N, C-alpha and C positions, 0 to 999 in steps of 0.2 A: 630542572624539574619539569616534566611534562603534565600539565593540568589536566585532568580527566574527570569526565561526566559519565556515570553508569546509568543505564534505562532498560529496565526490564518490567515487565507488569506483575511478573511472579517473585512474591517477596523472598522465597526460599532460594531461588536462583540467583536473585539479585545479590543476596547477602554472601551467597557461596563464592560469587565472583569477586565480590569486594576483598572477602578474606583471602583469596588466592593472590590478588594482585597485592595488598599490604603486606603479605608475608614473603612473597617472592621477587616483586619488583619495586624496590624502595625509590627508584628513579621515578616512578609514576605518583602524583598526587592527587588524591580523588577528591575533588572540590564540591561534588553535589551527586546524589543518586535520586533517581525518579521513577515511579511505578506508573505515572499517569503521563502518557506521552504529550497530551496538552499542555501541562504544568512544564515539561521536559523544554518544549519549545522555547517559551519564554524564560526557561533558567539559561538555554544555550545562549540566547540573544543578550542577557544580560551578564553573564560570567564569561562569555568568550573562550571556551576550553580549545586546547590543542588537540585533544584526542576525545573520541566519544566511543564508548561501546554500547551498541544499537541493537537491541531485539528486534527480528523481524515481524513475528507474529505477535501482534498487540490487539486487544479489542479497540473499536472506535477509529484508530489511527495506526497503521501499520508503521516499522520502521523506514519504508520508502517514502510513506507519507510524510513523516517527520523530516526527513531530508529535504523533500521537495518543498517544504516551507522556506527554504531560504535560496535567494535568487542565484547567490554565488557563494557556495558554502567553502569556507576555506579552512574549516577543521578537518583532522584526519578521522576516518570512521573504520571501525572493526565492528562487523556484523555479528550478531549472534543469531543462530538459527538451529532448529532441531530437525530440519528437512535438508535432504541432499537433492536438490531439484533445480528446475531453469534457473532460479534466483541467483543461485550458487555460479552457475555458469556465467550469468551477467556481471555479478561482482568481480570474477575472476577475469572477465574482458577487461574490466576497466581497472584492473589492478588494485583493487581495494582489499583489505584483509577481512577474513571471516573467520569464526569458530563455531564448532559444531556442539551442540547439547547432547550428552553431558561432556563438560570440558575437559579435554586433555590436556595436562600440563604441557607437553612439548609442543602442541598446536598453539597454544596460548603463547607461550614463549617466541615462536616464530611468527606470530601475528603481530606481537609488539615490537619485536625487531625491525619487522618491514615497516612499521608505522613510524618507528623512531626514524628510519632512513628517509621516508617520504617526507616526514616533517621536516628534515634537514634540507631535503631539496626543493621543499614548497610545490608539491604536486598535488596537493589536496584538491585546488579548485578545479582543475582540468580533470582529474580522475572523478569527482563526484558528477562534473558535469557529463563526462562520457557514460557514466551509470545512468543518470536521470534520461538521457537522450535515448540510451539504449531501451530501458524499461519503458519509456511514454511513448517513442517513436512518433515525436512531436505531437504528443497528447492522443494519439490515436489507439493507445494501449492501456488497459487497466489492470491493475493486480486485484484478483479476487481471493479473499482468505478462505480456505476450504478447511475440512477436517485433515488433509493429507499435506496441506502447505499452501503455497500460493501458486493459482494459475493466471497466466498472462492471456487476456482475450482482446482482440481488436474490437472497438466498439462498433465497427460497421457489420462485424459477424454477429451481434448481439440481436435476438428477434424481440424478445421480450423477457420481462422478469414479474414473478409472483411471489408476494409475501405471505408469510403465515407464521406467527407466535413468535415474531422477532428475527425471524430468518428469510432468507431471499433464494427462491429457485431461479436460477439464470438459464435461458433456452437460446442457443445458438442455431445458424443457419446449417452447420454442418452435423446437426442431429446431436451434439454434444449438450450435456445439462450439469451444473454445477450447483450445489448447495452451500450458499455462503451464510456465514454469522453475522455480515453486515445487515440492517434492515433496509427498506426500499428508500426511507429518508435519506440515509448515508449515500445509497448510489445516486440518487438524483442531486445530491451536492457533487459527486464526482464526474456524472455523465454529461452535463451540459445541455444546450437547446436542441440537439438533435433527437431527444428522447422526450416522452410526453407521458403523464400520469392521467390516464382516463378513469381511474377507479383508485380507491384508497388502498387497494390490494394488488393493483398492477401499475406496471410501467412498460411501455412501448417504444421502439425505435421507428420514428416517422417514416425511414426509408424502406420498412418492412411492412407497412399498412398497405394491403391490396384493395379492401373495399369498406365502405361505410354502410352498415345496414339500418334502415331507419327503425327498426325495432329495439335499437340501442346496443350495437355491438360493433367492434371492429374486428374484420377479418384479416388474419395475419397471413405472411408468405409461407408460414409452416403449416396452414390451412386452419389453425386453430381460431377460435373467439373469443374476444376479450370484451368484457362488459365497458361500456362508456355511460357513466353516471350522467343524469340529466344537468347538475350542475356544472358540468365541464363540457357540454356539447357546444356552447356558443363558444368557449375558448378553442377547442378543436375546431370548428368550422374558420375561425379567423387565423388559425396556424395554417390550415391547410389552404387557405386562399392565398396566403402569401408565398407560397412555394411555386 
């Protein structure tokens, strides 16, 4: 038996996938299902499944974020996605399975057959590493969830971010803009020390700051001005002094 965990934030989609597997693939044993990716990470570590069906587009933590929580993930993965985009190209390159919503029975059968073969060959650790390296490019690329799917952007290309009503507008130096369901706090967790939050509604890439204006603004390389709150000015000057 192949021990499986199913992860999808949509209850209807999760139940439908569970029914398909239980009806058509008796060689798979579903040991747990999760709608919350944070709980799924803990469950994976505890239960140590052979195979995970992992939705890509989930709030707070994407399927890729879930996978990245494991230093050397040895479980096989079948990604579930509603979008045919770059993410699928990356998954294919790493020889990892995927199925597209709405789930087609034939595609599901093919993905499970490939997963069974990979489990026998013990290729999961290698393939998962290839995928994470490809997506992260040594941690210089982040995945941004948008309405259309996931966009992969190099951190160095991000000039600034602006938050409003729980969403974030990301502005890049190639004039591309993206609207994400992640809030600014989530991006600050992902981006690292190269980014600074001068104001509660703004995050900037330190490399793209061109001037500090004494009236309380940072001028960016895209010619926009971002407010620098009084409570953040000392921290900002200390950071700039260390560069």
